[in-house]
C-alpha positions as CSV (number, residue, x, y, z in Angstrom):
1,M,21.7,47.8,4.4
2,L,23.8,44.7,4.2
3,T,21.8,43.3,7.2
4,T,18.5,43.8,5.0
5,I,20.1,42.0,2.5
6,L,21.7,39.2,4.7
7,I,17.7,38.9,5.9
8,M,16.3,39.2,2.5
9,G,18.5,36.5,1.8
10,F,17.6,34.1,4.5
11,V,13.9,34.7,3.5
12,G,14.2,33.5,-0.4
13,V,16.4,30.3,0.8
14,I,14.0,30.0,3.5
15,I,11.2,30.3,1.0
16,T,13.2,28.5,-1.6
17,T,13.7,24.9,0.4
18,G,9.8,25.2,2.0
19,A,8.4,25.0,-1.8
20,A,10.6,22.2,-2.4
21,T,9.9,20.3,0.3
22,V,5.5,21.1,-0.1
23,Q,6.1,20.3,-3.3
24,R,8.2,16.5,-2.4
25,V,5.6,16.0,0.4
26,Y,2.7,16.7,-1.6
27,R,4.1,14.1,-4.3
28,K,4.3,11.4,-1.8
29,V,0.9,12.1,-0.5
30,V,-0.5,12.1,-4.3
31,A,1.7,8.6,-5.1
32,H,0.2,7.0,-1.2
33,A,-3.8,8.4,-2.1
34,N,-3.4,7.0,-5.9
35,A,-2.1,3.9,-4.9
36,Q,-5.0,2.9,-2.2
37,T,-7.4,3.8,-4.8
38,A,-5.6,1.7,-7.1
39,L,-5.3,-1.5,-4.4
40,S,-9.0,-0.7,-2.9
41,T,-10.7,-0.8,-6.5
42,T,-8.7,-3.8,-7.3
43,I,-9.9,-5.6,-3.9
44,S,-13.5,-4.6,-4.9
45,L,-13.7,-6.3,-8.2
46,M,-11.6,-9.0,-7.1
47,K,-14.3,-10.0,-4.6
48,D,-17.2,-9.3,-7.3
49,Q,-16.0,-11.8,-8.9
50,L,-14.4,-14.6,-6.6
51,A,-17.7,-14.0,-4.3
52,F,-19.6,-16.5,-7.5
53,A,-16.9,-19.1,-7.8
54,D,-18.3,-22.5,-8.6
55,P,-17.0,-24.0,-5.4
56,E,-16.6,-27.0,-7.5
57,S,-14.2,-25.9,-9.6
58,V,-11.5,-23.7,-7.9
59,S,-8.2,-24.6,-8.7
60,T,-5.0,-23.0,-7.5
61,D,-1.8,-24.4,-7.7
62,P,-1.6,-27.8,-5.9
63,G,1.9,-27.9,-5.2
64,T,2.5,-24.9,-3.1
65,G,-1.3,-24.1,-1.5
66,Q,-0.9,-20.8,-2.8
67,S,-0.8,-19.7,-6.1
68,S,-0.3,-16.1,-8.4
69,T,-3.1,-17.5,-10.6
70,I,-6.4,-19.0,-9.4
71,T,-9.0,-20.5,-11.8
72,Y,-12.8,-21.1,-11.4
73,K,-16.5,-21.3,-13.3
74,S,-18.2,-18.3,-12.5
75,L,-22.2,-19.1,-11.8
76,N,-22.9,-15.7,-12.7
77,S,-21.7,-16.8,-16.6
78,G,-22.9,-19.9,-16.8
79,E,-19.9,-22.4,-18.1
80,L,-17.3,-19.8,-18.6
81,T,-13.8,-20.9,-17.0
82,I,-12.2,-17.6,-15.5
83,T,-8.1,-17.4,-15.0
84,M,-7.6,-14.4,-12.9
85,Q,-3.4,-13.7,-13.1
86,P,-2.1,-10.5,-11.3
87,G,0.1,-7.6,-13.1
88,S,3.4,-7.5,-14.2
89,V,6.4,-5.2,-12.5
90,S,8.0,-5.0,-16.2
91,A,4.9,-3.9,-17.3
92,T,6.4,-0.3,-18.5
93,E,9.1,-2.3,-20.3
94,T,7.2,-4.9,-22.1
95,S,3.7,-3.1,-22.6
96,T,2.8,-1.6,-26.0
97,R,0.7,0.6,-26.8
98,A,-2.3,0.2,-30.2
99,A,-4.5,2.9,-31.6
100,T,-7.8,3.0,-30.7
101,D,-10.5,4.3,-33.5
102,E,-11.2,7.1,-31.1
103,G,-7.4,8.6,-31.8
104,G,-6.5,7.9,-28.1
105,S,-4.3,4.8,-26.9
106,S,-5.1,2.0,-25.4
107,S,-2.9,-0.6,-23.4
108,V,-2.1,-4.7,-24.3
109,P,-5.0,-6.2,-21.7
110,G,-3.5,-7.6,-18.3
111,D,0.2,-5.8,-18.2
112,R,-0.1,-3.3,-15.1
113,G,-3.0,-5.3,-13.5
114,F,-5.0,-8.3,-12.8
115,T,-6.0,-9.7,-15.5
116,L,-9.6,-12.2,-16.0
117,S,-9.1,-14.6,-19.1
118,Y,-12.5,-15.5,-20.4
119,Q,-13.0,-19.3,-22.1
120,G,-16.0,-21.0,-22.9
121,T,-16.3,-24.6,-23.9
122,G,-14.4,-25.0,-27.3
123,A,-13.3,-21.0,-27.9
124,S,-10.5,-19.5,-27.2
125,A,-10.0,-16.9,-24.4
126,E,-10.5,-13.5,-24.1
127,K,-7.9,-11.2,-21.5
128,I,-9.9,-8.8,-20.3
129,P,-8.6,-6.4,-17.3
130,L,-10.2,-6.4,-14.3
131,L,-9.0,-2.8,-13.7
132,T,-8.1,-0.8,-16.6
133,D,-4.7,1.4,-17.4
134,S,-6.9,4.2,-17.3
135,A,-7.9,3.5,-13.4
136,I,-4.2,3.0,-12.5
137,T,-1.5,5.6,-12.8
138,S,1.3,5.4,-14.9
139,D,4.1,4.4,-12.3
140,L,2.0,1.8,-10.7
141,V,0.6,-2.1,-11.1
142,V,-1.0,-4.1,-8.8
143,T,0.2,-7.6,-8.1
144,F,1.4,-9.9,-5.4
145,D,4.2,-8.8,-3.1
146,D,6.6,-12.2,-3.3
147,S,6.7,-15.8,-3.7
148,S,4.7,-16.1,-0.3
149,S,1.8,-14.2,-1.7
150,G,-1.1,-15.4,-4.0
151,F,-4.6,-17.1,-4.1
152,T,-5.1,-19.7,-1.3
153,W,-8.7,-22.1,-1.5
154,D,-9.7,-23.7,1.7
155,E,-12.4,-26.4,0.5
156,S,-13.4,-27.0,3.8
157,T,-14.7,-23.3,5.3
158,K,-15.1,-22.5,0.9
159,T,-13.1,-19.3,1.4
160,I,-10.5,-17.7,-1.0
161,T,-7.7,-16.2,0.5
162,V,-6.0,-13.5,-1.0
163,E,-2.5,-12.3,0.5
164,N,-0.2,-9.8,0.1
165,L,-1.2,-7.7,-2.6
166,V,0.6,-4.7,-3.3
167,A,0.2,-1.7,-5.2
168,K,3.8,-1.4,-6.2
169,D,5.2,2.2,-7.5
170,L,7.3,0.8,-10.9
171,K,9.6,3.9,-10.8
172,S,11.3,3.1,-7.8
173,G,10.1,-0.6,-7.2
174,T,8.8,0.3,-3.8
175,V,5.5,-0.8,-2.0
176,Q,2.8,2.2,-1.8
177,A,0.0,0.0,-0.5
178,R,-0.7,-3.2,1.1
179,A,-3.5,-5.8,1.8
180,S,-4.7,-9.1,2.7
181,F,-8.7,-10.3,2.3
182,T,-10.8,-13.2,2.7
183,V,-13.8,-14.3,0.2
184,R,-16.4,-16.7,1.0
185,L,-18.0,-18.0,-1.7
186,A,-22.1,-16.9,-2.7
187,N,-23.0,-20.5,-3.4
188,D,-21.1,-22.7,-1.3
189,K,-22.8,-25.8,-2.1
């Protein structure tokens, strides 16, 4: 009888430990999949925007060669100047939520993903998130990894290179996904 109780106790411990392990692994796999989705969607949207930049209007920070922001005139939108800025790692601390007409909530644009600022001639800039907060899980930010990251404009090849774009976990600060890519302008005059 004592042996049966000991065996049942061991089986209970094994089941409890196994369930906790499965749950922890599941969370990690889901977090990685969400980061990959947010990053790949951001890359697709960035490529769609950057491909139609007017080569004569592309501007990054000339002092470093790489810049966390890029400004250009879009061939698709006429005279609109577009500035692309990365998300903020401290977004959860600085973002505020406002009630919408439908009774839901929306975040201030650009707090956890890249923001596009559209500005027409003589008009004030309008900020729109490249990827909405509803498309990014609550614990992620899409931004550049460090100071050696950013946009680089190569005028000779008419390409924009984006280096060290990451989806970062806001809670732990760990990088869940990383990518770099190059966009050749559609109209390379």
